[in-house]
N, C-alpha and C positions, 0 to 999 in steps of 0.2 A: 504494500500499500504506500502511496505517496503522501498520505496525510492521516492524522488521527480522525476516527469517526466519532460522531455523537449519537446519543440514544435515538434521536428522531431518524437518523439515517439507518441505523440498525432495524428500527421498527418499520420503516417504510420498505426496506428489503424484505423482511419477514412477512409483511402484509402481502407483498407481491408474490412471494414464493409459495405461500400457503393460502392464497386467495381470501386474505382477511381472517383466517382461522387462528393465527397466532396472536397471543395477548399477553399483558403484564410484562412487557420488555423492560428489563432493568439492568444497568451496568454491574458487572461483577469485578471490575478493575481490569487492568491490563498488565501483562508480562512484558519482557523485553522485546518479544518478537510477535506478540498478538494481543488483541483486545477481546474480552469476553462479555457476553450478555445472557442473562437468564430470560427464559420465555416459557409460556405454556402453549401447548398444541395438542389438540385432540385428547385432553385430559392427561397429557404427559408433561412432566417437568423436564425441560431441556435447557441446553447451553449451545449458543452459537459463538464461534471464535472467528475472527477475521485476522488475516495476516499476510505477509508478503512471501511466505515460504511454505508452499503446499506440501513439501516433503515432510515437514514437521507433522502436519495433520495426518499424512499417510502412515507415519510411524505410530501415531496414536491409534489408528485403526488396526495395525498389525499388533500392537501390544495388547489390545483388548482380547485377543484369542487366548492370552495367558490368564485371564481373570478367573478368580475363584474366591471361596470364602475368606481365605487368608490374604488374597491380593485383589482387592476390589478396584477394577479398572472400568470406567464408564464405557459403554459401547458407543462407537461412532456410527451413526445412522446415515450420514450423508456427507459427501465432499463435493465441492464445486468451486467455481470462480465468481469473484465479486469485487467491485471497487478496485480494479487494476491489480487484484491479488487473489486470494483464496479464502474459502470459508469451510468450516467443519461444524456439523451439528451432532451433539452427543447427548446421551442421557445425563441428567444432572445428579451429582453426588452432593450430599449435604454433610455439614460439619464445620468445625473451626480449624484453622490452620495450625499444624504442628509447630510452626515457628513461634506461636504465641503462648504456648503452654508453659506452666511453671515446673519446678523441679519435681514436685510430688506427682503431678499428672504425667510427666515424662517417665518417671520411674514406673508408673503403673502401665504405660504404653509399651515398655520395653518387650514384654512377651509377644504382644501383637506385632510389634515392629520386626522382631527376629523371625516370627512366623512368616511375615511378608518377604523378608530377605531369604528365608528358606525356600519359599514358593518360587522366587526368581532363580534360586540356585539350581533347583530340580527341573525347571521349565524345559520342555522338549524343543530343541533348536535344530534337529536333524535336517529340516528343510532349507536351512540357510548355511551360508559359508562365511569363513574369515573371522578376523578379530577387529575390534575397534568399533567405531561408529557405524550404525546401519545406514544403508540407502533405503529408498522408498519400497523396496521389495524385501527388506530384512537381511540383506547380505552386507558383509563388511569386507573391506579391500586389503586388510593387511594379513600377511601369512603367519604371523605369530603375535602373542600378546605383547612381548617385548617390542616388536616393531611398531605396534600400535601406540604404546606408551612413549617411545622415543620420537615418534613423528610430531610431538608437541612443539619441537623447535622450528618446524617449517611454517613459514608465513606464505601460504599458497595463493597465488593469483586466482581470482574467481570464487574464493571462500568469502563467506558474508563478513568475516572480520579481517579481511586483508588489509594490510597496512599496520597492523599492530606492532611489528618489530621496529619500524622507524619511530613510531610514537613512543614506545617503551624506551628506546635508546635516547630519545630527546628529552625524556621526562626527568623530574628531579630524582626519581628512584635510579634511573639508568638501567643498563642491561646487566650490570655485574651480579645482582642477586639471581636473576634468571640463569646466567651462565653458571654460577656455583651450584644452584639447584639441579640443573640439567647434568652436570658433570657427576654429581652424587647419584642421580638416578641412573645415568649410563653405567656407572660402576657397580651398582647393586642389581641391575636388571638382567645380568647375563645368563642366569639359570632359572628364570621365572617359569613356572609351570603353564602350559598352554591349556588353560581351562576355557571352555566355551559355555559360559553362564550368561543369563540375562541380567543386564545392569540398567538401571534406571539413569543414574548419573546426574541427578538434580533433585535429591530427596528433600531439600530445604527450599527456600525461596518461594514459599507459598504453593507448593505442588503436592502437598499431602494433607488430606482432611481427616480429622478425628472426632470422636464423640466419647467422652469418658476415657476408658482404657481401650477403645477399639479404633482401628484404622478403618475409615469409611470411604476413602477415595485416594487413589494414586493417579495423579494427573500429569499431563504435559510430558510425553515421551519424546520430545524432539531431540533430546541429547542422548537417547538410548544407545547402548553398546553391547558388544559381546566380549567377554573376558573373565578375569578373576572376580569371583563373587564377593571378595573382600573390598571391592571398590566402593560399593554403597555404604559399607561400614566406615571406610576411610573418609567418605564424604562427611559423615557426622563428626568424625574425629578432627578433620582439618578445620572445619568452620566453627567448631565449638567455642573458640574465644569471642565470636560475634554474638553469642548467646549467653549473657550473664547468668540467667536463671539455671543454666545446666553445668555450671562450673565444677560442681562436686560430683558429677556423674562421670565415671570412667567407662566409656562406651566400649573400649577394646577389652577391658576386664570382664565387663558384663557379657560380651560376645563369647569370650573364651569359656565362661561358665556355661552359657548356653550350649555351646558346641560340645563341652564335656558331658552335659546332661543328655544330649540326644546321641552321644556316642560318635560324634564326627571328628576324625583326626584332621588337623589343619597344619601340615608341615610348613615350617619356615614362616609361621604366622607374622612375626614382627617385621621381617624383611619384605614380605609381600605387602603388608599393610602400609609400610613406609614408602615403597615404590608408588603405590596407589595415591598416597597423600602428596608425595613430591609432584606427581603428574597433576593432581588437582591444583596445587599451588602455582605450577607453571602455566596451566591453561587458564587459571584465574588471572594471573598477571597479564597474559596475552589479551584476554578479553577486556580487562579493566583498562589497559593501555588504549585499546581500540575505542572504548566508550568514553575515554577521558575521565574515568572515575579515579582521580588521583589519591583521594583520601583512603579508599579501600585498597588501592594498589600498594600504598606504603605498608599497610597492615598485612596484606597477603605476602608481600616480599619478606617482611620480617618473620611471618609464621613459617614460610618455606625455609628460610635460612636457619631458624631454630630447629627445625626438624632435621635438616641436612646435617647440621653440626652436632646434634645430640643423639644420633642413632647409636644404640648398642644391640648387639645380637641377642642379648638377654632381655631386652625391654619388651614389656607386653602393653605398654600404655600408649595412649593416643599422642 
């Protein structure tokens, strides 16, 4: 899309699409790449999202096939073009954002959260190939998980965030933290296992809905990947400093307890978790430089450097 839509434009589009049968159109807010509106149609509670990248919506539709009681993913019922971009209509999930819960509620959510991660870990991916980010058919282009992680250094022409490297290098942060983090990742990633598991890759940033101790919706699969199932745990670990209410929760330790309880051996846990966190930090710096988010760029660079310099093979912590 070339411009932000307003509610009247969304309502006009829905009125035309459903011959006046859509009602109660209301904004749900917008993410980085799309805008969402709730509406009712034929007695159904729905959401329509508008965005410039139709492949994000195609990934949502693909991800919905993995939905189940532990992993509630809204079904996408229609994709199409609108406003010089694309739209997707999905069933609406209800709840509050996990980003906003306090420590007590987050602790209560951990069993359901780990159950959702388990559901992604065992999801059947035999119809797809490769490692790293999906394309609109669910396939990934990298031959190994290591290759997918190390590609973070490349500022590829044609990618939606192209130009990030020059902006990072010219910023007050500069490229030195990225270079140091990448060298550490490169040194640790040599013997990573090639696990082909479903990864959401953005479990915060208002993409998970909760009610009480239940996960009620896992939204926006535009960043979905195939690779090591520890990546989504690493997402919580890396971004934890941005969530003051959760500072006393050791997500890595709680995960280890969960894996022990279900009898799942996770070899080289600390090394694998750190590699995922380093990749998250490097990708975060790249995006923040592209977006001009200089305040968070400083924090992300600092976090990545702390992780790169503080790794111990005996460590089990985030």
